[in-house]
MIKEKOL-597939 format. One record per residue (C-alpha): residue number from 1; x, y, z; residue in three letters. Coordinates in nm, 4 decimals, always signed. Each point is the difference from the previous one (the first is absolute). Layout:
BEGIN
<rec NUM <X Y Z> "ALA">
...
//
This chain:
BEGIN
<rec 1 <+7.7237 +11.0482 +5.5780> "MET">
<rec 2 <-0.0294 -0.2861 +0.2469> "GLU">
<rec 3 <+0.2978 -0.1493 +0.1788> "LEU">
<rec 4 <-0.0225 -0.3492 +0.1450> "PHE">
<rec 5 <+0.2755 -0.0371 +0.2588> "TYR">
<rec 6 <+0.0867 -0.1109 +0.3526> "TYR">
<rec 7 <+0.2007 +0.2486 +0.2091> "PRO">
<rec 8 <+0.2193 -0.2636 +0.1673> "LEU">
<rec 9 <+0.1406 -0.1204 -0.3343> "LEU">
<rec 10 <+0.3158 +0.1732 -0.1238> "ARG">
<rec 11 <-0.1086 +0.0153 -0.3646> "HIS">
<rec 12 <-0.3245 +0.1628 +0.1106> "SER">
<rec 13 <+0.1973 +0.2502 +0.2078> "GLN">
<rec 14 <+0.2155 +0.0677 -0.3055> "LYS">
<rec 15 <-0.3037 +0.1003 -0.2079> "VAL">
<rec 16 <-0.1600 +0.1955 +0.2855> "LEU">
<rec 17 <+0.3214 +0.1990 +0.0364> "LEU">
<rec 18 <-0.0140 +0.0862 -0.3710> "ALA">
<rec 19 <-0.3696 +0.0923 +0.0217> "MET">
<rec 20 <+0.0662 +0.2390 +0.2860> "PHE">
<rec 21 <+0.3080 +0.1475 -0.1727> "GLU">
<rec 22 <-0.2089 +0.0639 -0.3132> "LYS">
<rec 23 <-0.2843 +0.1434 +0.2159> "GLN">
<rec 24 <-0.2516 -0.2170 -0.1836> "LEU">
<rec 25 <-0.3563 -0.0723 +0.1060> "ASN">
<rec 26 <-0.1023 -0.3655 -0.0062> "PHE">
<rec 27 <-0.2639 -0.2281 +0.1424> "LEU">
<rec 28 <+0.1727 -0.2239 +0.2577> "PRO">
<rec 29 <-0.0928 -0.3679 -0.0066> "ARG">
<rec 30 <+0.1848 -0.1506 +0.2953> "VAL">
<rec 31 <+0.0059 -0.3755 -0.0634> "THR">
<rec 32 <+0.1255 -0.2650 +0.2405> "ASP">
<rec 33 <+0.0750 -0.3112 -0.2044> "LEU">
<rec 34 <+0.0182 -0.2067 +0.3196> "HIS">
<rec 35 <-0.3729 +0.0587 +0.0411> "ASP">
<rec 36 <-0.1744 -0.2750 -0.2063> "PRO">
<rec 37 <-0.2962 +0.2199 -0.0958> "LEU">
<rec 38 <+0.2115 +0.2960 -0.1053> "GLN">
<rec 39 <+0.2354 -0.2301 -0.1923> "ARG">
<rec 40 <-0.2873 -0.1639 -0.1875> "ARG">
<rec 41 <-0.1567 +0.3358 -0.0915> "MET">
<rec 42 <+0.3340 +0.1390 -0.1162> "PHE">
<rec 43 <+0.0878 -0.3129 -0.2015> "SER">
<rec 44 <-0.3259 +0.0415 -0.1929> "GLU">
<rec 45 <+0.1260 +0.3410 -0.1134> "GLN">
<rec 46 <+0.3650 -0.1032 -0.0435> "TYR">
<rec 47 <+0.0529 -0.3791 -0.0210> "PRO">
<rec 48 <+0.3769 +0.0223 +0.0620> "LEU">
<rec 49 <-0.0957 +0.1399 +0.3419> "CYS">
<rec 50 <+0.3075 +0.2174 +0.0516> "ARG">
<rec 51 <+0.0170 +0.3392 +0.1676> "LEU">
<rec 52 <+0.0220 +0.2880 -0.0722> "PRO">
<rec 53 <-0.2394 +0.0479 -0.2916> "LEU">
<rec 54 <-0.1023 +0.3319 -0.1524> "LEU">
<rec 55 <-0.3311 +0.0351 -0.1817> "ILE">
<rec 56 <+0.0478 +0.2912 -0.2392> "CYS">
<rec 57 <-0.2677 +0.2531 -0.0904> "ALA">
<rec 58 <-0.0767 -0.1909 -0.3224> "ASP">
<rec 59 <-0.0419 -0.3265 +0.1926> "GLY">
<rec 60 <+0.3400 -0.1460 -0.0907> "THR">
<rec 61 <+0.1438 -0.2210 +0.2761> "ALA">
<rec 62 <+0.3682 +0.0776 +0.0514> "LEU">
<rec 63 <+0.2070 -0.2338 +0.2228> "PRO">
<rec 64 <+0.3651 +0.0098 +0.1173> "GLU">
<rec 65 <+0.1237 +0.2842 +0.2200> "SER">
<rec 66 <+0.2697 +0.1320 -0.2364> "SER">
<rec 67 <-0.2365 +0.0069 -0.2990> "ILE">
<rec 68 <-0.2680 +0.1748 +0.2077> "ILE">
<rec 69 <+0.2478 +0.2682 +0.1079> "ILE">
<rec 70 <+0.1216 +0.0596 -0.3558> "GLU">
<rec 71 <-0.3628 +0.0368 -0.1092> "TYR">
<rec 72 <-0.0702 +0.2480 +0.2810> "LEU">
<rec 73 <+0.3045 +0.2048 -0.0947> "ASP">
<rec 74 <-0.1201 +0.0216 -0.3612> "GLN">
<rec 75 <-0.3562 +0.0709 +0.1097> "LEU">
<rec 76 <+0.0739 +0.2957 +0.2266> "ALA">
<rec 77 <+0.2835 +0.2455 -0.0556> "HIS">
<rec 78 <-0.0724 +0.1713 +0.3306> "GLY">
<rec 79 <+0.1668 -0.0966 +0.3267> "GLY">
<rec 80 <+0.3319 -0.1820 +0.0042> "THR">
<rec 81 <+0.1463 -0.1201 -0.3297> "ARG">
<rec 82 <+0.0611 -0.3702 +0.0714> "LEU">
<rec 83 <+0.1898 -0.0815 -0.3196> "LEU">
<rec 84 <+0.2745 +0.2461 -0.0973> "PRO">
<rec 85 <-0.0202 +0.1522 -0.3468> "GLU">
<rec 86 <+0.3690 -0.0538 -0.0753> "GLU">
<rec 87 <+0.0333 -0.3469 -0.1658> "PRO">
<rec 88 <+0.3080 -0.1194 +0.1919> "ALA">
<rec 89 <-0.1529 +0.0963 +0.3359> "GLN">
<rec 90 <-0.3312 -0.1592 -0.1011> "GLN">
<rec 91 <+0.1755 -0.3274 -0.0845> "LEU">
<rec 92 <+0.1882 +0.0065 +0.3299> "GLN">
<rec 93 <-0.3252 +0.0643 +0.1837> "CYS">
<rec 94 <-0.1632 -0.3027 -0.1598> "ARG">
<rec 95 <+0.3105 -0.2088 +0.0697> "LEU">
<rec 96 <+0.0014 +0.0774 +0.3722> "TYR">
<rec 97 <-0.3737 -0.0568 +0.0209> "ASP">
<rec 98 <+0.0509 -0.3546 -0.1294> "ARG">
<rec 99 <+0.3106 -0.0605 +0.2120> "LEU">
<rec 100 <-0.1846 +0.1026 +0.3159> "ILE">
<rec 101 <-0.3088 -0.2071 -0.0750> "ASP">
<rec 102 <+0.1995 -0.3110 -0.0913> "ASN">
<rec 103 <+0.3062 +0.0169 +0.2258> "TYR">
<rec 104 <-0.1245 +0.1867 +0.3063> "LEU">
<rec 105 <-0.3777 -0.0241 +0.0326> "SER">
<rec 106 <-0.0251 -0.3644 -0.1116> "TYR">
<rec 107 <+0.2793 -0.1305 +0.2292> "PRO">
<rec 108 <-0.1656 +0.1943 +0.2826> "LEU">
<rec 109 <-0.3257 -0.1785 -0.0794> "TYR">
<rec 110 <+0.1765 -0.3387 +0.0018> "GLN">
<rec 111 <+0.1659 +0.0842 +0.3323> "LEU">
<rec 112 <-0.3341 +0.1031 +0.1480> "GLU">
<rec 113 <-0.1539 -0.3276 -0.1144> "GLN">
<rec 114 <+0.2839 -0.1951 +0.1578> "GLN">
<rec 115 <-0.0404 +0.1741 +0.3353> "ARG">
<rec 116 <-0.3724 -0.0697 +0.0082> "ARG">
<rec 117 <+0.0668 -0.3740 -0.0074> "LEU">
<rec 118 <+0.0252 -0.2066 +0.3182> "PRO">
<rec 119 <+0.3579 -0.0044 +0.1261> "LYS">
<rec 120 <+0.0535 -0.3628 -0.1014> "GLU">
<rec 121 <-0.0974 +0.0769 -0.3625> "LEU">
<rec 122 <+0.2195 +0.3055 -0.0431> "GLN">
<rec 123 <+0.3145 -0.0265 -0.2123> "GLN">
<rec 124 <+0.2874 +0.1943 +0.1633> "PRO">
<rec 125 <+0.2268 -0.0408 -0.3052> "LEU">
<rec 126 <-0.2657 +0.1413 -0.2334> "LEU">
<rec 127 <-0.0610 +0.2877 +0.2390> "GLN">
<rec 128 <+0.3710 +0.0875 +0.0027> "ARG">
<rec 129 <+0.0089 -0.0135 -0.3812> "GLN">
<rec 130 <-0.2988 +0.2340 -0.0219> "LEU">
<rec 131 <+0.1551 +0.2371 +0.2522> "GLU">
<rec 132 <+0.3230 +0.0050 -0.2038> "ASN">
<rec 133 <-0.1951 +0.0876 -0.3169> "ARG">
<rec 134 <-0.1749 +0.2816 +0.1812> "ILE">
<rec 135 <+0.3331 +0.1260 +0.1372> "GLN">
<rec 136 <+0.1517 +0.0015 -0.3503> "LEU">
<rec 137 <-0.2937 +0.1967 -0.1378> "MET">
<rec 138 <+0.0158 +0.2528 +0.2828> "LEU">
<rec 139 <+0.3696 +0.0500 -0.0745> "THR">
<rec 140 <-0.0772 +0.0630 -0.3685> "LYS">
<rec 141 <-0.2724 +0.2488 +0.0946> "ILE">
<rec 142 <+0.2406 +0.1730 +0.2393> "GLU">
<rec 143 <+0.2471 +0.0493 -0.2863> "GLN">
<rec 144 <-0.2759 +0.1364 -0.2233> "GLN">
<rec 145 <-0.1199 +0.2448 +0.2663> "LEU">
<rec 146 <+0.3464 +0.1472 +0.0317> "GLU">
<rec 147 <-0.0705 +0.1612 -0.3396> "GLN">
<rec 148 <-0.3552 +0.1307 +0.0549> "HIS">
<rec 149 <-0.2329 +0.1389 +0.2660> "HIS">
<rec 150 <-0.2677 -0.2514 -0.1039> "TRP">
<rec 151 <+0.0800 -0.3326 -0.1612> "LEU">
<rec 152 <+0.0247 +0.0940 -0.3684> "CYS">
<rec 153 <-0.0179 +0.3785 -0.0040> "SER">
<rec 154 <-0.0409 +0.2998 +0.2254> "ASP">
<rec 155 <-0.3761 -0.0596 +0.0157> "SER">
<rec 156 <-0.2047 -0.3031 +0.1033> "LEU">
<rec 157 <-0.0704 -0.2514 -0.2790> "THR">
<rec 158 <-0.1516 -0.3413 -0.0701> "LEU">
<rec 159 <+0.3158 -0.1584 +0.1451> "ALA">
<rec 160 <-0.0579 +0.1732 +0.3340> "ASP">
<rec 161 <-0.3627 -0.1167 +0.0027> "CYS">
<rec 162 <+0.1422 -0.3538 -0.0119> "ALA">
<rec 163 <+0.2792 +0.0585 +0.2516> "LEU">
<rec 164 <-0.1735 +0.1815 +0.2857> "ILE">
<rec 165 <-0.2531 -0.2769 +0.0879> "PRO">
<rec 166 <+0.2815 -0.2570 -0.0078> "SER">
<rec 167 <+0.2143 +0.2043 +0.2391> "LEU">
<rec 168 <-0.2954 +0.0224 +0.2376> "ALA">
<rec 169 <-0.0207 -0.3808 +0.0019> "ALA">
<rec 170 <+0.3679 -0.0716 +0.0726> "LEU">
<rec 171 <+0.0578 -0.2289 +0.2999> "PRO">
<rec 172 <+0.1758 +0.1481 +0.3028> "ASP">
<rec 173 <+0.3286 -0.1715 -0.0827> "ARG">
<rec 174 <+0.0438 +0.2459 -0.2891> "PHE">
<rec 175 <+0.1031 +0.3301 +0.1536> "ASN">
<rec 176 <-0.0352 +0.2772 -0.2573> "LEU">
<rec 177 <+0.2331 +0.2160 +0.2067> "LEU">
<rec 178 <+0.2774 -0.2327 -0.1230> "ASP">
<rec 179 <-0.0629 +0.1554 -0.3444> "PHE">
<rec 180 <+0.0574 +0.3790 +0.0265> "PRO">
<rec 181 <-0.1692 +0.1002 -0.3275> "ALA">
<rec 182 <-0.2827 -0.2520 +0.0359> "LEU">
<rec 183 <-0.0562 +0.0935 +0.3650> "GLY">
<rec 184 <-0.0317 +0.3674 -0.0932> "SER">
<rec 185 <-0.2305 -0.0936 -0.2882> "TYR">
<rec 186 <-0.2271 -0.1976 +0.2322> "TRP">
<rec 187 <-0.0263 +0.2911 +0.2441> "LEU">
<rec 188 <-0.1101 +0.2285 -0.2846> "HIS">
<rec 189 <-0.2409 -0.2601 -0.1379> "ALA">
<rec 190 <-0.1805 -0.0361 +0.3322> "GLN">
<rec 191 <-0.0721 +0.3738 -0.0011> "LEU">
<rec 192 <-0.1482 -0.0087 -0.3509> "ARG">
<rec 193 <-0.3695 +0.0895 +0.0127> "GLY">
<rec 194 <-0.0973 -0.2744 -0.2456> "SER">
<rec 195 <+0.1701 -0.2681 +0.2109> "TRP">
<rec 196 <-0.1683 +0.1326 +0.3136> "MET">
<rec 197 <-0.3362 -0.0481 -0.1748> "LEU">
<rec 198 <+0.0951 -0.3563 -0.0913> "VAL">
<rec 199 <+0.0973 -0.0642 +0.3626> "GLN">
<rec 200 <-0.3369 +0.1327 +0.1135> "ASP">
<rec 201 <-0.1690 -0.2644 -0.2151> "GLU">
<rec 202 <+0.2303 -0.2706 +0.1346> "VAL">
<rec 203 <-0.0723 +0.0942 +0.3613> "GLU">
<rec 204 <-0.3742 +0.0174 -0.0628> "GLN">
<rec 205 <+0.0051 -0.3469 -0.1583> "THR">
<rec 206 <+0.2011 -0.1433 +0.2907> "LEU">
<rec 207 <-0.2455 +0.1486 +0.2489> "GLN">
<rec 208 <-0.2939 -0.1488 -0.1891> "GLN">
<rec 209 <+0.1700 -0.3402 -0.0043> "ALA">
<rec 210 <+0.0596 +0.0162 +0.3761> "GLN">
<rec 211 <-0.3633 +0.0880 +0.0720> "THR">
<rec 212 <-0.1342 -0.2628 -0.2398> "GLY">
<rec 213 <-0.1500 +0.2546 -0.2392> "GLN">
<rec 214 <+0.0163 -0.0561 -0.3748> "ARG">
<rec 215 <+0.0117 +0.2606 -0.2749> "THR">
<rec 216 <-0.2249 -0.0655 -0.2963> "SER">
//
């Protein structure tokens, strides 16, 4: 298997976390879409030009982080089971995966884009609206975590693969210690070996960016 990804992107981190939880071997294809040459080469393989992308053993190109993770869970029964076997828990897992991607990760992305703009182009009202959406989602997650050790069960699942990278990207104004269950969850997540491996990739990529190196 080949995985095209960029370690600084949350959806790439989501799939990496699943890969490491499943203890799967894969050929890493780190791809920076801001690099014109890398973008052109990748777009020739996948015209939609979206990361991450998994190239399966039979050559099938599989996009979308959630779909990739479901495929990996079906492919390998070893390591962590990322989709619970019990139907109700499995449905809840898929639900929270979508909620996190759409109502936590995406507003975070919009907020990040806003804060990269020159001060005169930023929209304070929009930023407050995005922050309120994030706060509402964190409150919902807090309520969910009062029932489980991990988000949807007592073991890590697809939903946690979505949540952990988003928590790592929260701006400083969101203090996870204000959420007792979520704060405890985040402390446990940071000690998870799979997340430590993801963080290693993030730090390596940041160092390469600072020194002007590029990963092919």
